[in-house]
DRENDO-1510 file (C-alpha; in Angstrom, 1 decimal, always signed):
<recs>
REC; n; res; u; v; w
REC; 1; MET; +74.4; +102.8; +96.4 .
REC; 2; PHE; +75.3; +99.1; +96.4 .
REC; 3; ARG; +75.8; +96.9; +93.4 .
REC; 4; LYS; +75.6; +93.1; +93.1 .
REC; 5; ILE; +78.7; +91.4; +91.7 .
REC; 6; THR; +77.8; +87.8; +92.0 .
REC; 7; GLU; +75.3; +85.8; +94.1 .
REC; 8; ASP; +75.7; +87.1; +97.7 .
REC; 9; VAL; +78.7; +89.3; +96.8 .
REC; 10; TYR; +78.1; +93.0; +96.7 .
REC; 11; SER; +80.1; +96.2; +96.1 .
REC; 12; VAL; +79.2; +98.6; +98.9 .
REC; 13; GLY; +82.0; +101.2; +98.5 .
REC; 14; VAL; +81.7; +104.8; +97.5 .
REC; 15; ILE; +82.8; +107.0; +94.6 .
REC; 16; ASP; +84.7; +110.2; +95.3 .
REC; 17; TRP; +84.0; +112.2; +92.2 .
REC; 18; HIS; +85.7; +115.4; +93.2 .
REC; 19; ARG; +88.9; +114.5; +95.0 .
REC; 20; LYS; +91.9; +116.1; +93.2 .
REC; 21; LEU; +94.8; +115.3; +95.6 .
REC; 22; PHE; +95.7; +112.1; +97.5 .
REC; 23; ASP; +97.8; +112.2; +100.6 .
REC; 24; GLU; +98.1; +116.0; +99.9 .
REC; 25; LEU; +100.7; +114.9; +97.3 .
REC; 26; ILE; +99.4; +112.8; +94.4 .
REC; 27; PRO; +97.3; +114.5; +91.7 .
REC; 28; LEU; +93.9; +112.9; +91.0 .
REC; 29; PRO; +92.7; +114.2; +87.6 .
REC; 30; ASP; +89.9; +111.7; +87.5 .
REC; 31; GLY; +88.8; +111.4; +91.2 .
REC; 32; THR; +88.8; +108.0; +92.9 .
REC; 33; SER; +86.7; +105.4; +94.7 .
REC; 34; TYR; +87.0; +103.6; +98.0 .
REC; 35; ASN; +85.8; +100.1; +97.2 .
REC; 36; SER; +84.4; +97.8; +99.9 .
REC; 37; TYR; +82.9; +94.3; +99.4 .
REC; 38; PHE; +80.2; +92.5; +101.4 .
REC; 39; ILE; +80.1; +88.7; +101.2 .
REC; 40; LYS; +77.1; +86.8; +102.6 .
REC; 41; GLY; +78.0; +83.2; +103.5 .
REC; 42; GLY; +75.7; +80.4; +104.4 .
REC; 43; LYS; +76.8; +80.8; +108.1 .
REC; 44; LYS; +78.9; +83.9; +108.4 .
REC; 45; ASN; +79.1; +87.3; +106.8 .
REC; 46; ALA; +82.3; +89.2; +105.9 .
REC; 47; ILE; +83.2; +92.6; +104.7 .
REC; 48; ILE; +86.5; +93.2; +102.8 .
REC; 49; ASP; +88.0; +96.7; +103.5 .
REC; 50; THR; +86.0; +99.8; +104.4 .
REC; 51; VAL; +86.0; +103.4; +103.1 .
REC; 52; GLU; +87.4; +106.8; +103.7 .
REC; 53; PRO; +85.8; +108.1; +107.0 .
REC; 54; ASP; +84.5; +111.2; +105.2 .
REC; 55; PHE; +82.0; +108.9; +103.5 .
REC; 56; GLU; +81.0; +106.8; +106.5 .
REC; 57; GLN; +77.3; +107.7; +106.2 .
REC; 58; ASP; +77.2; +106.7; +102.6 .
REC; 59; PHE; +78.9; +103.5; +103.5 .
REC; 60; LEU; +76.3; +102.7; +106.2 .
REC; 61; ASP; +73.5; +103.5; +103.8 .
REC; 62; ASN; +74.9; +101.1; +101.3 .
REC; 63; LEU; +75.0; +98.3; +103.9 .
REC; 64; ASP; +71.4; +99.1; +104.9 .
REC; 65; GLN; +70.3; +98.9; +101.3 .
REC; 66; VAL; +71.9; +95.5; +101.0 .
REC; 67; GLY; +70.0; +94.5; +104.2 .
REC; 68; VAL; +73.1; +93.7; +106.2 .
REC; 69; GLU; +72.0; +92.8; +109.7 .
REC; 70; LYS; +75.2; +91.0; +110.8 .
REC; 71; ILE; +78.9; +91.2; +110.1 .
REC; 72; ASP; +81.0; +88.5; +111.6 .
REC; 73; TYR; +84.4; +89.4; +110.0 .
REC; 74; ILE; +85.9; +92.7; +108.9 .
REC; 75; ILE; +88.9; +91.9; +106.7 .
REC; 76; SER; +91.5; +94.6; +106.6 .
REC; 77; ASN; +93.8; +93.9; +103.6 .
REC; 78; HIS; +95.6; +97.2; +104.1 .
REC; 79; ALA; +95.8; +99.5; +107.2 .
REC; 80; GLU; +95.9; +102.8; +105.4 .
REC; 81; GLN; +92.9; +104.9; +106.5 .
REC; 82; ASP; +91.1; +105.2; +103.2 .
REC; 83; HIS; +90.5; +101.5; +103.6 .
REC; 84; SER; +90.6; +101.0; +107.3 .
REC; 85; GLY; +89.3; +104.3; +108.6 .
REC; 86; THR; +85.6; +103.2; +109.0 .
REC; 87; ILE; +86.5; +100.0; +110.9 .
REC; 88; PRO; +85.8; +101.6; +114.3 .
REC; 89; LEU; +82.3; +102.7; +113.1 .
REC; 90; LEU; +81.6; +99.1; +111.9 .
REC; 91; LEU; +82.7; +97.7; +115.3 .
REC; 92; GLU; +80.4; +100.1; +117.0 .
REC; 93; LYS; +77.4; +99.0; +114.8 .
REC; 94; PHE; +78.4; +95.3; +114.8 .
REC; 95; PRO; +80.2; +94.8; +118.1 .
REC; 96; GLU; +80.4; +91.0; +117.6 .
REC; 97; ALA; +82.5; +91.4; +114.5 .
REC; 98; GLU; +86.2; +90.4; +114.5 .
REC; 99; VAL; +88.8; +92.3; +112.5 .
REC; 100; LEU; +91.1; +90.0; +110.5 .
REC; 101; CYS; +94.5; +91.2; +109.2 .
REC; 102; SER; +98.1; +90.2; +108.6 .
REC; 103; ALA; +100.7; +90.0; +111.3 .
REC; 104; LYS; +102.2; +93.3; +110.4 .
REC; 105; ALA; +98.9; +95.0; +110.1 .
REC; 106; LYS; +97.6; +94.5; +113.6 .
REC; 107; PRO; +100.0; +96.9; +115.4 .
REC; 108; MET; +99.5; +99.4; +112.6 .
REC; 109; LEU; +95.7; +99.3; +113.0 .
REC; 110; LEU; +96.1; +99.8; +116.7 .
REC; 111; ASP; +98.3; +102.8; +116.1 .
REC; 112; LEU; +96.0; +104.3; +113.5 .
REC; 113; LEU; +92.5; +103.5; +114.8 .
REC; 114; ASP; +90.5; +103.7; +118.0 .
REC; 115; VAL; +90.1; +99.9; +118.4 .
REC; 116; GLU; +90.9; +97.4; +121.1 .
REC; 117; GLU; +93.6; +94.7; +120.7 .
REC; 118; ASP; +91.2; +91.9; +121.4 .
REC; 119; GLN; +89.0; +93.0; +118.5 .
REC; 120; ILE; +91.7; +92.1; +116.0 .
REC; 121; ARG; +92.9; +88.6; +115.0 .
REC; 122; ILE; +95.9; +87.9; +112.9 .
REC; 123; VAL; +95.4; +85.5; +110.0 .
REC; 124; GLU; +98.4; +83.6; +108.5 .
REC; 125; ASP; +99.5; +83.5; +104.9 .
REC; 126; GLY; +97.4; +80.8; +103.2 .
REC; 127; GLU; +94.9; +80.5; +106.0 .
REC; 128; THR; +91.3; +79.9; +105.0 .
REC; 129; LEU; +88.0; +81.1; +106.4 .
REC; 130; ASP; +84.8; +79.1; +105.9 .
REC; 131; LEU; +81.7; +81.4; +105.7 .
REC; 132; GLY; +79.5; +78.5; +104.7 .
REC; 133; GLU; +79.3; +78.0; +100.9 .
REC; 134; LYS; +81.9; +80.8; +100.6 .
REC; 135; THR; +85.6; +80.2; +101.4 .
REC; 136; LEU; +88.1; +83.0; +101.8 .
REC; 137; GLU; +91.8; +82.5; +101.5 .
REC; 138; PHE; +94.3; +85.1; +102.8 .
REC; 139; ILE; +97.4; +85.7; +100.7 .
REC; 140; TYR; +100.2; +87.8; +102.0 .
REC; 141; THR; +101.2; +90.3; +99.3 .
REC; 142; PRO; +103.5; +92.7; +101.2 .
REC; 143; TRP; +104.7; +96.1; +100.0 .
REC; 144; VAL; +101.8; +96.9; +97.7 .
REC; 145; HIS; +102.5; +99.5; +98.9 .
REC; 146; TRP; +102.9; +99.2; +102.6 .
REC; 147; PRO; +104.6; +96.3; +104.4 .
REC; 148; GLU; +101.5; +94.7; +105.9 .
REC; 149; THR; +99.4; +94.4; +102.8 .
REC; 150; MET; +97.6; +91.2; +101.9 .
REC; 151; SER; +95.0; +90.0; +99.4 .
REC; 152; THR; +91.8; +87.9; +99.9 .
REC; 153; TYR; +90.7; +85.2; +97.5 .
REC; 154; LEU; +87.2; +83.9; +97.2 .
REC; 155; GLN; +87.8; +80.3; +96.2 .
REC; 156; GLU; +84.4; +79.3; +94.9 .
REC; 157; GLU; +84.3; +82.2; +92.5 .
REC; 158; ASN; +88.0; +82.6; +91.7 .
REC; 159; THR; +87.8; +86.3; +92.7 .
REC; 160; LEU; +90.7; +88.2; +94.1 .
REC; 161; PHE; +90.3; +91.2; +96.4 .
REC; 162; PRO; +93.8; +92.7; +96.4 .
REC; 163; CYS; +93.0; +96.2; +98.0 .
REC; 164; ASP; +95.5; +98.7; +96.5 .
REC; 165; PHE; +97.2; +96.1; +94.3 .
REC; 166; PHE; +96.0; +96.6; +90.7 .
REC; 167; GLY; +94.0; +99.7; +91.7 .
REC; 168; SER; +93.3; +102.8; +89.7 .
REC; 169; HIS; +92.4; +106.3; +90.9 .
REC; 170; LEU; +89.3; +106.6; +88.7 .
REC; 171; ALA; +85.9; +107.8; +89.6 .
REC; 172; THR; +83.5; +106.1; +87.3 .
REC; 173; SER; +79.9; +104.8; +87.3 .
REC; 174; ASP; +81.1; +101.6; +85.6 .
REC; 175; LEU; +81.2; +98.7; +88.0 .
REC; 176; TYR; +83.4; +96.7; +85.6 .
REC; 177; VAL; +86.1; +97.9; +83.2 .
REC; 178; GLU; +84.3; +99.2; +80.1 .
REC; 179; ASP; +86.9; +101.5; +78.5 .
REC; 180; GLU; +90.1; +99.4; +78.8 .
REC; 181; GLN; +92.4; +102.2; +77.6 .
REC; 182; GLU; +91.0; +104.7; +80.1 .
REC; 183; VAL; +91.4; +102.3; +83.0 .
REC; 184; LEU; +94.9; +101.2; +81.9 .
REC; 185; LYS; +96.1; +104.8; +81.8 .
REC; 186; ALA; +94.7; +105.4; +85.3 .
REC; 187; ALA; +96.1; +102.1; +86.6 .
REC; 188; LYS; +99.5; +102.9; +85.1 .
REC; 189; ARG; +99.5; +106.3; +86.8 .
REC; 190; TYR; +98.5; +104.5; +90.1 .
REC; 191; TYR; +101.4; +102.0; +89.6 .
REC; 192; ALA; +103.9; +104.8; +88.8 .
REC; 193; GLU; +103.0; +107.0; +91.7 .
REC; 194; ILE; +102.5; +104.4; +94.4 .
REC; 195; MET; +103.8; +100.9; +93.4 .
REC; 196; MET; +106.9; +101.5; +91.3 .
REC; 197; PRO; +109.3; +101.9; +94.2 .
REC; 198; PHE; +108.5; +98.3; +95.2 .
REC; 199; ARG; +108.8; +96.8; +91.7 .
REC; 200; LYS; +111.0; +93.9; +92.6 .
REC; 201; ILE; +108.8; +92.8; +95.5 .
REC; 202; ILE; +105.7; +93.2; +93.4 .
REC; 203; LYS; +107.3; +90.9; +90.8 .
REC; 204; LYS; +107.4; +88.2; +93.5 .
REC; 205; ASN; +103.8; +88.8; +94.5 .
REC; 206; LEU; +102.7; +88.4; +90.8 .
REC; 207; ALA; +104.6; +85.1; +90.7 .
REC; 208; LYS; +102.8; +84.0; +93.9 .
REC; 209; LEU; +99.4; +84.8; +92.3 .
REC; 210; GLU; +100.2; +82.5; +89.3 .
REC; 211; ASP; +99.2; +79.6; +91.6 .
REC; 212; TYR; +95.6; +80.8; +91.6 .
REC; 213; GLU; +92.9; +80.7; +89.0 .
REC; 214; ILE; +91.7; +84.3; +88.8 .
REC; 215; GLU; +88.5; +85.1; +86.9 .
REC; 216; MET; +87.9; +88.5; +88.5 .
REC; 217; ILE; +90.0; +91.1; +90.3 .
REC; 218; ALA; +88.1; +93.5; +92.6 .
REC; 219; PRO; +90.6; +96.2; +93.8 .
REC; 220; SER; +90.1; +99.0; +96.4 .
REC; 221; HIS; +90.2; +101.8; +93.8 .
REC; 222; GLY; +88.6; +101.9; +90.4 .
REC; 223; PRO; +86.4; +99.4; +88.5 .
REC; 224; ILE; +86.5; +95.7; +88.8 .
REC; 225; TYR; +88.5; +93.7; +86.2 .
REC; 226; ASP; +86.3; +90.9; +84.7 .
REC; 227; ASN; +89.1; +90.4; +82.2 .
REC; 228; PRO; +91.9; +90.1; +84.7 .
REC; 229; ASP; +94.6; +89.2; +82.1 .
REC; 230; MET; +94.4; +92.8; +81.0 .
REC; 231; ILE; +95.8; +94.2; +84.3 .
REC; 232; LEU; +98.0; +91.1; +85.1 .
REC; 233; ASP; +99.7; +91.3; +81.8 .
REC; 234; SER; +100.3; +95.1; +82.2 .
REC; 235; TYR; +101.7; +94.7; +85.7 .
REC; 236; ASN; +104.1; +91.9; +84.5 .
REC; 237; ASP; +105.3; +94.3; +81.8 .
REC; 238; TRP; +105.7; +97.3; +84.1 .
REC; 239; VAL; +107.7; +95.3; +86.7 .
REC; 240; SER; +109.9; +93.6; +84.2 .
REC; 241; ASP; +113.4; +94.7; +83.5 .
REC; 242; GLU; +112.6; +95.6; +79.9 .
REC; 243; VAL; +112.7; +99.3; +79.0 .
REC; 244; LYS; +111.6; +101.3; +75.9 .
REC; 245; PRO; +113.9; +103.5; +73.8 .
REC; 246; GLU; +112.4; +106.7; +75.2 .
REC; 247; VAL; +114.0; +109.7; +76.6 .
REC; 248; VAL; +112.3; +111.6; +79.4 .
REC; 249; VAL; +113.4; +115.3; +79.9 .
REC; 250; PRO; +112.2; +117.1; +83.0 .
REC; 251; TYR; +113.6; +120.6; +82.8 .
REC; 252; VAL; +113.3; +124.2; +84.1 .
REC; 253; SER; +114.8; +127.4; +82.9 .
REC; 254; MET; +115.1; +130.8; +84.4 .
REC; 255; HIS; +116.3; +133.2; +81.7 .
REC; 256; GLY; +116.1; +131.0; +78.7 .
REC; 257; SER; +119.7; +129.6; +78.5 .
REC; 258; THR; +118.8; +126.1; +79.8 .
REC; 259; LYS; +115.6; +126.1; +77.7 .
REC; 260; ASP; +117.6; +126.8; +74.5 .
REC; 261; LEU; +119.9; +123.9; +75.3 .
REC; 262; ILE; +117.0; +121.6; +76.0 .
REC; 263; LYS; +115.2; +122.7; +72.9 .
REC; 264; TYR; +118.2; +121.9; +70.7 .
REC; 265; PHE; +118.6; +118.6; +72.5 .
REC; 266; ILE; +115.0; +117.6; +71.9 .
REC; 267; SER; +115.1; +118.6; +68.3 .
REC; 268; SER; +118.3; +116.6; +67.8 .
REC; 269; LEU; +116.7; +113.5; +69.4 .
REC; 270; ILE; +113.7; +113.8; +67.1 .
REC; 271; ASP; +116.0; +114.2; +64.1 .
REC; 272; GLU; +117.5; +110.8; +65.0 .
REC; 273; GLY; +114.1; +109.2; +65.3 .
REC; 274; ILE; +114.3; +108.9; +69.1 .
REC; 275; LYS; +111.1; +109.2; +71.1 .
REC; 276; VAL; +111.3; +112.0; +73.6 .
REC; 277; LYS; +108.9; +113.2; +76.4 .
REC; 278; PRO; +109.8; +116.7; +77.7 .
REC; 279; PHE; +108.2; +118.1; +80.9 .
REC; 280; ASP; +108.4; +121.8; +81.8 .
REC; 281; LEU; +108.7; +121.6; +85.6 .
REC; 282; THR; +107.0; +125.0; +86.0 .
REC; 283; ASP; +103.7; +123.5; +84.8 .
REC; 284; VAL; +103.7; +119.8; +85.1 .
REC; 285; ASP; +101.4; +117.0; +86.4 .
REC; 286; LEU; +103.8; +115.0; +88.4 .
REC; 287; GLY; +101.7; +111.9; +87.8 .
REC; 288; ASP; +102.3; +112.3; +84.0 .
REC; 289; LEU; +106.0; +112.5; +84.7 .
REC; 290; ALA; +105.9; +109.4; +86.9 .
REC; 291; ILE; +104.0; +107.5; +84.2 .
REC; 292; SER; +106.7; +108.4; +81.7 .
REC; 293; LEU; +109.4; +106.9; +84.0 .
REC; 294; VAL; +107.7; +103.5; +84.1 .
REC; 295; ASP; +109.1; +102.3; +80.8 .
REC; 296; ALA; +111.7; +104.9; +79.7 .
REC; 297; SER; +115.3; +103.8; +79.2 .
REC; 298; THR; +116.7; +107.3; +79.7 .
REC; 299; VAL; +116.1; +110.4; +81.8 .
REC; 300; ILE; +117.9; +113.7; +81.2 .
REC; 301; PHE; +117.4; +116.5; +83.7 .
REC; 302; GLY; +117.6; +120.2; +82.7 .
REC; 303; SER; +118.4; +122.9; +85.2 .
REC; 304; PRO; +120.0; +126.3; +85.6 .
REC; 305; THR; +122.2; +127.0; +88.6 .
REC; 306; VAL; +120.6; +128.8; +91.5 .
REC; 307; LEU; +122.9; +130.0; +94.3 .
REC; 308; THR; +125.5; +127.3; +93.4 .
REC; 309; GLY; +122.9; +124.5; +93.2 .
REC; 310; PRO; +120.1; +123.2; +91.0 .
REC; 311; HIS; +116.8; +124.9; +90.6 .
REC; 312; PRO; +114.3; +123.8; +93.3 .
REC; 313; SER; +111.9; +122.4; +90.7 .
REC; 314; ALA; +114.7; +120.2; +89.3 .
REC; 315; VAL; +115.5; +119.2; +92.9 .
REC; 316; TYR; +112.0; +118.0; +93.4 .
REC; 317; ALA; +112.0; +116.1; +90.1 .
REC; 318; ALA; +115.3; +114.4; +90.9 .
REC; 319; TYR; +114.0; +113.5; +94.4 .
REC; 320; LEU; +110.8; +112.1; +93.0 .
REC; 321; THR; +112.7; +110.1; +90.4 .
REC; 322; ASN; +114.9; +108.7; +93.2 .
REC; 323; VAL; +112.1; +107.6; +95.5 .
REC; 324; LEU; +110.1; +106.0; +92.6 .
REC; 325; LYS; +113.2; +103.9; +91.6 .
REC; 326; PRO; +112.3; +103.5; +87.9 .
REC; 327; LYS; +114.1; +100.8; +85.8 .
REC; 328; THR; +115.8; +103.6; +83.8 .
REC; 329; ARG; +119.2; +102.6; +82.5 .
REC; 330; TYR; +120.8; +105.9; +81.4 .
REC; 331; ALA; +120.8; +109.4; +82.8 .
REC; 332; SER; +122.5; +112.8; +82.5 .
REC; 333; ILE; +122.1; +116.5; +83.1 .
REC; 334; ILE; +121.9; +119.5; +80.7 .
REC; 335; GLY; +122.2; +123.0; +82.3 .
REC; 336; SER; +123.7; +126.4; +82.6 .
REC; 337; TYR; +125.3; +128.7; +85.2 .
REC; 338; GLY; +126.2; +132.3; +85.5 .
REC; 339; TRP; +129.3; +132.6; +87.7 .
REC; 340; ALA; +129.9; +129.4; +89.7 .
REC; 341; GLY; +128.3; +126.4; +91.2 .
REC; 342; ARG; +128.1; +122.6; +91.7 .
REC; 343; MET; +124.7; +122.1; +90.2 .
REC; 344; THR; +125.4; +118.8; +88.6 .
REC; 345; ASP; +127.1; +117.2; +91.6 .
REC; 346; LYS; +124.3; +118.3; +93.9 .
REC; 347; LEU; +121.6; +117.0; +91.6 .
REC; 348; LEU; +123.3; +113.7; +91.2 .
REC; 349; ASP; +123.6; +113.4; +94.9 .
REC; 350; LEU; +119.8; +113.4; +95.2 .
REC; 351; MET; +119.5; +110.2; +93.1 .
REC; 352; PRO; +121.5; +107.4; +94.8 .
REC; 353; ASN; +118.7; +104.9; +94.0 .
REC; 354; LEU; +119.1; +105.2; +90.3 .
REC; 355; LYS; +121.3; +102.3; +89.0 .
REC; 356; VAL; +122.2; +103.9; +85.7 .
REC; 357; ASP; +125.0; +104.5; +83.3 .
REC; 358; LEU; +125.7; +108.2; +83.6 .
REC; 359; TYR; +126.6; +110.3; +80.4 .
REC; 360; ASP; +128.9; +113.2; +80.9 .
REC; 361; PRO; +126.7; +116.3; +81.7 .
REC; 362; VAL; +126.5; +119.3; +79.5 .
REC; 363; VAL; +126.7; +122.5; +81.4 .
REC; 364; ALA; +127.1; +125.8; +79.6 .
REC; 365; LYS; +128.2; +129.2; +80.9 .
REC; 366; GLY; +125.5; +131.7; +80.1 .
REC; 367; HIS; +123.5; +131.1; +76.9 .
REC; 368; GLY; +126.0; +128.5; +75.6 .
REC; 369; ALA; +128.7; +128.6; +73.0 .
REC; 370; ASP; +129.2; +126.4; +69.9 .
REC; 371; GLU; +131.2; +123.9; +71.8 .
REC; 372; ASP; +128.3; +123.4; +74.3 .
REC; 373; TYR; +126.0; +122.5; +71.4 .
REC; 374; GLN; +128.6; +120.2; +70.1 .
REC; 375; GLU; +128.6; +118.5; +73.5 .
REC; 376; ILE; +124.8; +118.1; +73.1 .
REC; 377; ASP; +125.5; +116.4; +69.7 .
REC; 378; ARG; +127.9; +114.1; +71.5 .
REC; 379; LEU; +125.3; +113.3; +74.1 .
REC; 380; VAL; +122.6; +112.6; +71.5 .
REC; 381; GLU; +125.0; +110.3; +69.6 .
REC; 382; GLU; +125.8; +108.3; +72.8 .
REC; 383; ILE; +122.1; +108.0; +73.6 .
REC; 384; LYS; +121.4; +106.8; +70.1 .
REC; 385; ASN; +124.1; +104.2; +70.2 .
REC; 386; ASP; +122.9; +102.8; +73.5 .
REC; 387; LEU; +119.2; +102.7; +72.5 .
REC; 388; GLU; +120.0; +100.8; +69.3 .
REC; 389; LYS; +121.3; +98.0; +71.6 .
REC; 390; LEU; +118.0; +97.6; +73.4 .
</recs>
């Protein structure tokens, strides 16, 4: 199925309604899509990005329905296989086509795909390509979320094709954004899981795009933004240094001791009017946890001690938080132990990327004594004082 976007510009990608996991890691509660765009110029034709190889026949059918008889250029904005994986098939069908990509993308495409070096040409940042009545400009936008990524801008129609940049894992029959809240939630999940580690570089890329008049954004996943300010404003908010007075609490408990401490902590925060988002790590969508970390000022981990160290679920949560590099400002640990251990030290060692002010942890022996709950009161008061300064 293909769909017309504007005159001689078509969406020829595919919808993956049933995919539930991406990279065997990222939950996809709403499926996804692999968007590809065909542009028919007055002299030359181009296709921007391809699709997941599992959908290659659907992709070819879409091109046939559009009536594509010639492709002169295959533009690879991003070398990851869900966008580049069908390039070899296109080169087989259209052997005269030339693959265009960034300088860092070429060696990656050669490593990942069965293509020849002379089939790929590097385009420079700011270089333009005249298709005849359609002019494409290539904009290097690195680290969204790989080092080689670029965007393609259709000058005559002020349309940006940014590949993964601004994407959303969302399988929908809508070509354009219809339900803004639904799409923003999916886009924020996508940013949290994939883009957030590169927040500072993305901020520079957003500043670079300010030089362009953008009337439409056509990403590689999810629907097209015909109101681009919606996603641009959201990204500018997400990558800013501003945080919200929210406390995220990923926790796990074995015999109830840590759970009781966390329950008291959560209740005390609520009593103080502080927004809190708890996540039981035994049954959590890690995407939801990642979303909560985008804006939150504070993260407090809860863990019992297992063989002198933190619970494996808490280890995973700490590792995830570390690699996502949220702009969180404050952190601490609440937990318990039975006989001995260095749970807090080992958990903190897993998070060197977090540039936070650390509150003194609260660690109780067994189910916790009165003084342990008094320490939680101390922690809540410190959090309250700091959040009032935001």
